[in-house]
C-alpha positions in Angstrom: 13.0 62.8 9.8 15.2 65.8 9.6 14.7 69.5 10.3 13.8 71.7 7.4 16.8 72.1 5.1 16.7 75.2 3.0 20.3 76.1 2.1 21.7 78.7 -0.3 23.9 76.1 -2.1 22.1 72.8 -2.1 23.6 69.6 -3.5 21.2 69.8 -6.5 23.2 72.8 -7.7 26.4 70.9 -8.0 27.9 69.1 -11.0 26.5 65.7 -11.8 29.6 63.9 -10.6 29.7 65.8 -7.3 26.0 65.3 -6.7 26.3 61.6 -7.3 29.3 61.3 -5.0 27.4 63.1 -2.2 24.4 60.8 -2.6 26.4 57.6 -2.5 28.5 58.9 0.4 25.2 59.4 2.3 24.0 55.9 1.6 27.4 54.4 2.5 27.2 56.2 5.9 23.6 54.8 6.4 24.8 51.3 5.7 27.8 51.9 8.1 25.4 53.1 10.8 23.2 50.0 10.4 26.3 47.8 10.8 27.5 49.7 13.8 24.0 49.5 15.3 24.0 45.7 14.8 27.4 45.5 16.4 26.3 47.4 19.5 23.3 45.1 19.8 25.4 42.0 19.6 27.6 43.4 22.4 24.6 44.3 24.5 23.2 40.7 24.2 26.5 38.9 24.7 27.4 41.0 27.7 24.0 40.5 29.3 23.3 44.2 29.4 20.2 43.7 27.2 18.6 41.3 29.6 19.4 43.5 32.6 17.8 46.6 31.1 14.9 44.8 29.5 12.6 44.6 32.6 13.0 48.1 33.9 12.5 49.6 30.4 9.5 47.3 29.6 7.8 48.5 32.8 7.9 51.9 31.3 7.3 50.9 27.7 5.4 53.9 26.4 7.9 56.2 28.0 10.6 54.3 26.1 8.5 54.7 22.9 8.3 58.5 23.4 12.0 58.6 24.1 12.7 56.8 20.9 10.9 59.3 18.8 12.4 62.3 20.7 15.9 60.8 20.4 15.6 60.7 16.6 14.4 64.3 16.4 16.9 65.6 18.9 19.9 64.0 17.4 19.2 65.1 13.9 18.4 68.6 15.1 21.9 68.7 16.8 23.6 67.3 13.7 22.1 70.0 11.5 23.1 72.8 13.9 26.8 71.8 14.4 29.3 73.0 11.8 32.3 70.7 12.0 32.3 67.2 10.5 33.8 65.9 13.8 30.9 67.1 15.8 28.4 65.6 13.3 30.2 62.3 13.6 30.1 62.5 17.4 26.3 63.2 17.3 25.8 60.3 14.9 27.8 57.9 17.1 25.9 58.9 20.3 22.6 58.5 18.4 23.5 55.0 17.3 24.4 53.9 20.8 21.2 55.5 22.2 19.1 53.8 19.5 20.7 50.4 20.3 19.9 50.8 24.0 16.3 51.7 23.3 15.9 48.8 20.9 17.6 46.2 23.2 14.5 45.4 25.4 12.2 44.9 22.4 14.8 42.8 20.6 15.4 40.7 23.7 11.7 40.0 24.0 11.3 39.3 20.3 14.3 36.9 20.4 12.7 35.1 23.3 9.4 34.8 21.4 11.0 33.6 18.2 14.3 34.6 16.4 12.3 34.5 13.1 10.4 37.6 14.2 13.6 39.7 14.1 14.7 38.2 10.8 11.3 38.9 9.2 11.2 42.5 10.6 14.7 43.1 9.2 13.8 41.7 5.8 10.6 43.8 5.5 12.4 46.9 6.7 15.2 46.5 4.1 12.7 45.8 1.3 10.5 48.7 2.3 13.4 51.2 2.7 15.1 50.1 -0.6 11.8 50.4 -2.4 11.1 53.9 -1.0 14.6 55.1 -1.7 14.3 53.7 -5.2 11.0 55.6 -5.8 12.7 58.9 -4.7 15.7 58.3 -6.9 13.8 57.1 -10.0 11.2 59.8 -10.0 13.6 62.5 -8.7 10.5 64.2 -7.2 11.0 66.7 -4.4 9.1 65.3 -1.5 9.8 68.3 0.8 6.0 69.0 0.8 5.8 66.1 3.2 7.4 68.1 6.0 4.2 69.6 7.3 2.5 66.2 7.3 5.4 64.6 9.1 5.6 67.3 11.8 1.9 67.1 12.6 1.9 63.3 12.4 4.8 63.2 14.9 3.0 65.6 17.2 -0.2 63.5 17.1 1.8 60.3 17.7 3.4 61.8 20.8 0.0 63.1 22.0 -1.4 59.6 21.6 1.4 58.1 23.6 1.0 60.7 26.4 -2.8 60.1 26.4 -2.3 56.4 26.6 -0.1 56.9 29.7 -2.6 59.2 31.4 -5.8 57.3 30.6 -4.4 53.7 30.5 -5.5 52.6 27.1 -3.3 50.5 24.7 -1.8 51.7 21.4 -2.8 48.7 19.3 -2.0 47.2 15.9 -3.5 50.1 13.9 -1.2 52.5 15.6 1.8 50.4 14.5 0.5 50.3 10.9 0.0 54.1 10.9 3.5 54.6 12.2 5.0 52.3 9.6 3.3 54.6 7.0 4.6 57.6 8.8 8.1 56.2 8.8 7.8 55.4 5.1 6.9 59.0 4.4 9.9 60.1 6.4 12.2 57.9 4.4 10.9 59.5 1.2 11.3 63.0 2.7 14.9 62.4 3.9 15.9 60.7 0.6 14.5 63.7 -1.3 16.4 66.1 0.9 19.6 64.2 0.2 19.0 64.6 -3.5 17.8 68.2 -3.5 18.4 70.3 -0.4 21.5 69.3 1.6 24.8 71.2 1.1 27.8 69.1 0.2 29.3 69.4 3.8 26.2 67.9 5.5 26.5 64.3 4.4 26.8 63.1 7.9 23.7 64.9 9.1 21.8 63.7 6.0 22.8 60.1 6.6 21.8 60.4 10.2 18.3 61.7 9.3 17.7 58.8 6.9 19.1 56.3 9.4 16.7 57.6 12.1 13.7 57.2 9.7 14.7 53.6 8.8 15.2 52.8 12.5 11.7 54.2 13.2 10.3 51.9 10.4 12.1 48.9 11.8 10.8 49.6 15.3 7.1 49.5 14.3 7.5 46.7 11.8 9.1 44.6 14.7 6.3 45.8 17.0 3.7 44.7 14.5 5.3 41.2 14.1 5.5 40.8 17.8 1.8 41.7 18.2 0.8 38.8 15.9 2.6 36.1 18.1 
């Protein structure tokens, strides 16, 4: 989920051809980020890094979970604040690597349980993301009203994670289900912003925000599948 994006010259004010080019440029960058994320994960697994960092990170699992959410917010915040395209790309690249490192322990455990878990989670995430993006594009509705809900939902999720650390209770299946719904709303919000609110020079930041929301959805779908086995 991105920061609020209220600009003087949003992409919605551009000509149809320019607006279409901006939107597809954003989606191309999201696909590229997913491919880069997968490539980093392959390297982490083949080099043995994923296995070496799995145990230390799993011993602090809820801290990793909180770091995952904060990384998404922090990276998109930076991407929206920097002006140059080069700086936006740099922030995006760092974010992809950080996401891959955070995902590595859970993917390592999931692969040890059953490779089918990862395949199933990937498939559901792709179908869910494509469906939500399709809803935003077909309806052309402005989902910026979701911002308040997402902000408060994110704060409540972090409060729940901190409370579970302090009082020692587990964040169970329903938490994962709720967070999948939260991530779905974030995908709608980010797609709507791409169509209505970003300026033409912020396609990297826009792509980064949508990628972060899709990654969040994948995280909790994978967590849900793992909890069933």
